[in-house]
N, C-alpha and C positions, 0 to 999 in steps of 0.2 A: 356530566350531567348536561341533560340538553337545555336548551333556551330559544324557545321558539319567539318566529314575530316573521315581522313581511317587509318586503323591499316595495314602494308604490315608484315606479319608474313616470315620472309625467311626458315623459318625451314619448310613450306610447300609447296613451290613454285617449282614446279618439272619442269620448262623450255618449259609449252604446246604451251605456244606463244596464248593460247585461248581468254588472254585477249585483245592480238593484234589484234585480227582478230575479235572478237567481237566489241571492239570500234569503230574499222574502218568501219564497216556495218550499227553499231546502230547513226554511225556519220556522213557515211556518208562522211569517209576523203580521199581527194585528194591519186592520184596514188605514190608512193615514199615518204609518208610522214603518219607520227605516229600522237597521242596524247597519246601514250603508249606503250612502250615497255618493252622487258624483255633480259638484255643485258647477260652473262656471262661472267667466267676466271674458267681456270681450276688448282688448286694451290697444290701444294704438290711435291714430287719427288716421281717418280716409285719405288715399286708396289703400295704406300701411295697417293693415287691422288685421289681427290674430287673436284667436279666441283659442283660451286657457282654461283644461277641464282637469279638475282637482276629487279625484276619487276621497272619502271619506269614512271612517271610522274609529271605533274605541284603537285607542293609544294600547292599555296595556302600560303603561306608566308604571313605575315602579322608582318610589310608592305612587299608588293613585290616594288620588284626592276622595275618590268617589268610598272607599276601604278606609281610609284614615276617620273619614266620615260616621260612617256606621259602627266604627267600634265605640269611636263619643259617645251616639247614642244609646249603645250599651247593646247592641247587636255583633253579629258574626256571621253577617251571609256572604259579605262578600271576601273570596278567599282566591289562595291562587293554587292552578295543579300543580305536579312534580318540574313541569315542562314551564313555566310561568305567568303560565297565561290566568288570563282573571276572570275568576266565573263566580256567578251567582246560586246562592241552595235557596232559593224562595220557602223553604220549610223553616229557615232560620232567621225571614224575614221578621220587622220590627212595624206595627200600626203605630203609628205616631200621633197625635194630640189630635190632628186635624184629620186624621181617617183613613188616612193612605200610606202605604210602605214605604218607608227607606225615603221619606221625600229630603233627610237631608245629606241623605247619598247622593242622589241625583240632582240636586243641587249645586253641589262638588264640584264638578266635574266640570270644568272650563272648556270644553267643546262640546257639552251639552250631549255626548255621545249615551248617554243612561237618561232612558225615560218610560214613561211609567205606560205600562198595557194598559188601556182603556178594555179590555177584556177580564183578563184573569185581575187587573188592581196590582201585579207585581212588577217592581222596576227590571228591563228589560237591555241587553245592548249586545253589541257581538262578541263574541266570545270563540274566534274562531273557527266555529262549527265542531265544537269539541267531541262532540258525537263521532265525527269522520277524522278528525284529526290525529286521534287518539289509537285508531284501527290503522293508521299510517294513509289516510287519504288524502285529498289537499282539500283546503274552505273552497263551501260555493262558489264564492265570489274569485277565486283563484283560479280554479278546474273552468268556467266558463269565459272568461276573459279573452276576449277575442284580439287583443293586440302584444298579450303578455304581458300586461302594465305589471300587474300584482303576482310578487314572487314570497311565494311562501319555506320557510325551512328553519334550520337550527341554527342562529346565528353562531356557535359555540363550537361546532361540524367546521372546521377550513378549507373542510371539499365539498361543502352545500353549495348550491346556488345564491343563494342568498349572504355567503359569507363571502363569496367572491365579487360579488355586485359592489356589495361595500368596501371589497379591496379594490374594487377597481374606478370608483368615482365618488366623489364628495357628496356626503350624504348629511341629508338635516331633518329635524325630528320639526313640529307643527306648533306645539308650543313652546318659545324660548324657554324655557325655562331648567338651566344645570341640574336641579334637584330634583325634577322629574324623568327620570330616564324612561324613553317610547320601545316600545317592542316593533311601534311602525317607525320607520324612515321611509323620505323619501326622496328620491332623484330628480335633480334641475327645479326645485321649487324655490322658486322668488323670494323676496325678502316683501314685495309688496303681497305676495298672496297671503302672507302670513299674517296680515294685518288689515284685511279686504275688507271684515266681517262675515266672511264664507260660513265662518265657523260655527258661526249664529244659523239657528233654522230645525236643530233635529227633528223638535218638537211638533212640525207643522200638522193640525188637522185637517187642512184642506193638501191633497196630494199634490193638486196644480199650482201650491204655494212656489217650488220652487223657480216655476216659470214665467211667473206672473209680476213676481216685489219684488221690491229691493235688494230680500235674503239671495235673490238668484245671480245677484250682479250682474247681470244679464244684459246691458247696457254699454256702449265703450265710453270706458274713462282714460 
């Protein structure tokens, strides 16, 4: 049984945003929204300042709060592929009293990785480019990653690249919750980066938000 997932090696991320662009183009993500982003912060005191980059996407955690909330609301739009990828069946999405689809599921995600598409009105998130990966191809973000910071594969295959990376390195999930097992893990993730506040802001309207306000954590701390 395959268990697909991703290793993000922060030692290799250069903050080029190629993954962000590739994801939008591949998946037709609406203007002002992202399925994946690269956050950043500068840390240190001049002249010893270092900039940290933080790629972010849906963790495909198991159990997933969004899936649980959807079922609690009487829906089953959130489901898993045989490989463990968390997907959304838009035909099964339920409209709430607020007139929006799957609001409870969207609000349940601690990373705000699920958001409402203003064009379709449907919940949307990273799906590991399932239309590609189910055919043996890499997700668009992995395919275009210049530094090789994103690696996708089968965690159940000991010979896969992701399994070898896990065996050689110390891994951490972004959300420190022992009951939520993520399918995305990070190499060289500092504790301060988990709590920096950068996990907020997946739902920006202004594409410049992550460059101009506090959510970017772009200032030196």
